[in-house]
C-alpha positions in Angstrom: 11.6 -26.6 107.6 13.1 -24.8 104.6 15.0 -26.8 101.6 18.9 -27.1 102.1 21.7 -28.1 100.2 24.4 -30.6 101.4 27.8 -31.2 99.1 28.7 -35.1 98.1 31.5 -35.9 96.6 31.9 -32.1 95.6 28.6 -31.7 94.1 25.8 -29.8 95.8 22.5 -31.2 96.2 19.3 -29.8 97.6 17.4 -31.5 100.4 13.7 -31.2 99.9 10.4 -33.2 100.2 10.5 -37.0 98.5 8.7 -37.9 95.6 6.9 -41.3 95.6 5.0 -43.5 93.5 1.8 -45.3 94.2 0.7 -48.2 92.0 -2.7 -49.4 91.9 -2.9 -52.3 89.9 -6.8 -53.7 88.8 -7.7 -57.0 87.3 -11.2 -57.6 85.8 -12.2 -61.6 86.0 -15.6 -62.2 85.4 -17.4 -59.5 86.8 -15.0 -59.0 90.3 -12.3 -56.5 90.3 -9.2 -57.6 92.2 -6.6 -54.9 93.1 -2.8 -56.3 93.7 -2.3 -55.6 97.6 0.5 -56.3 99.9 1.2 -56.7 103.5 4.1 -54.8 104.9 6.8 -56.9 106.6 9.2 -56.3 109.3 11.7 -55.2 107.2 9.5 -52.0 106.3 10.1 -48.6 107.6 6.9 -47.9 109.3 3.1 -49.6 109.2 4.4 -53.1 109.7 1.7 -55.3 109.7 -0.8 -53.0 107.4 -1.6 -53.5 104.2 -1.2 -51.2 101.3 -0.5 -51.1 97.3 3.1 -51.2 95.9 4.8 -47.7 96.7 8.2 -46.3 96.7 10.5 -43.3 96.5 11.7 -42.2 93.2 15.5 -42.8 92.4 17.7 -40.2 90.9 17.8 -40.4 86.7 14.4 -42.3 86.8 10.8 -41.1 85.6 7.6 -41.3 87.7 6.5 -44.6 85.2 10.0 -46.0 85.5 9.8 -45.7 89.7 6.4 -47.4 89.6 7.1 -50.4 87.2 10.2 -50.9 89.4 8.4 -50.8 92.9 5.4 -52.8 91.9 8.1 -55.7 90.4 10.7 -55.2 93.1 7.5 -55.9 96.0 5.2 -58.4 94.7 6.9 -59.6 91.2 4.0 -58.2 88.6 5.6 -56.9 85.5 3.8 -54.2 84.4 3.9 -53.1 80.6 5.2 -49.2 81.2 3.0 -48.4 78.2 -0.4 -49.3 80.1 0.7 -47.4 83.1 -1.4 -44.3 83.6 -1.0 -41.5 85.7 -4.2 -40.1 87.9 -3.3 -37.9 90.3 -0.7 -36.3 92.1 -0.7 -35.3 95.9 1.3 -32.6 97.2 -0.6 -31.7 100.2 1.8 -31.8 103.5 -1.4 -32.1 105.5 -2.0 -35.5 103.6 1.1 -37.1 104.6 2.9 -37.7 107.8 6.6 -37.3 106.0 5.2 -34.6 103.5 5.9 -36.9 100.5 4.7 -36.2 97.2 3.1 -39.0 95.7 2.2 -39.7 92.4 -0.5 -42.8 91.8 -0.7 -44.7 88.7 -2.9 -47.1 87.6 -2.4 -50.3 85.7 -5.2 -52.4 84.5 -4.2 -56.1 84.0 -5.4 -58.9 81.8 -6.9 -61.6 83.3 -3.8 -63.7 82.3 -1.1 -61.5 84.1 0.0 -62.8 87.5 2.6 -61.9 90.2 5.4 -63.9 91.3 6.7 -63.4 94.7 9.7 -65.5 93.6 11.0 -63.2 90.9 10.4 -60.1 93.0 13.9 -58.5 93.3 14.8 -55.5 95.0 13.5 -53.4 97.8 14.3 -53.9 101.6 14.7 -56.9 103.1 11.6 -58.2 104.6 9.9 -55.0 103.5 6.8 -57.4 102.3 5.4 -59.9 104.3 2.4 -61.2 101.8 1.2 -60.5 98.3 -2.5 -60.9 97.2 -4.9 -60.3 94.8 -8.0 -58.9 96.8 -11.4 -58.8 95.4 -12.4 -55.4 95.7 -15.7 -54.8 93.6 -17.9 -56.2 91.8 -19.5 -54.7 88.3 -22.9 -55.2 86.6 -24.2 -53.5 84.3 -21.3 -50.5 84.2 -22.2 -50.2 87.7 -19.5 -50.8 90.9 -20.5 -52.1 94.3 -17.3 -51.9 96.2 -16.8 -55.2 98.4 -16.8 -53.2 102.0 -16.3 -56.4 103.8 -12.9 -57.3 102.0 -11.7 -54.1 103.4 -13.0 -53.8 107.0 -11.1 -56.6 108.5 -7.8 -55.2 107.7 -5.7 -52.2 108.7 -4.1 -50.1 105.8 -1.3 -48.0 104.9 -1.4 -44.6 103.9 -5.1 -44.3 103.1 -4.8 -46.8 100.2 -8.1 -48.5 101.0 -9.6 -45.5 100.1 -7.9 -44.4 97.5 -8.2 -48.1 96.0 -12.4 -47.7 96.3 -12.1 -44.3 94.5 -10.1 -45.2 91.8 -12.0 -48.5 90.9 -14.7 -46.3 91.1 -13.5 -43.9 88.6 -12.0 -46.5 86.3 -14.6 -49.0 85.5 -17.9 -47.3 86.4 -19.9 -46.3 83.4 -17.0 -46.9 81.0 -19.3 -47.2 78.2 -20.3 -43.2 78.6 -16.9 -42.1 78.4 -12.9 -43.5 79.2 -12.1 -42.1 82.7 -9.3 -42.9 84.2 -9.5 -41.0 87.5 
């Protein structure tokens, strides 16, 4: 399919592939790395009942960083500090997404005292999110990361987020003293 224009209120807009942001929020507590995850609810457009990290489409007049901060808050009630958001990857491969979205991946390393609050989450689709939780996803010992595979296996995951969580945790936390590597 080729891009094509449409007119709305006399202004021409081009219809093309959509751009979405994906927010991986990690928190180190003791020697356990937690990831902020959500279960997609009955109001989600697809993958109802599956787990993922906060994600969504960039609005007009919005930067990627503004979008990921907004999406994380809308879906979980977690307030990111925008200056701590780090872009780590961009996926433009149309074969890696059934909707052919372009996705920008961001990581946020939360402090131990930063919490989500579903009661203040504001926005998104009605019943889009059924559950939010901190999932223990890895342990760290002497700068070596061990993924807690058992915590992933009994869940159905959307958008390959389980594998992306594992990849980004390894890249963010393993061998930190040797080099500061975010991706």
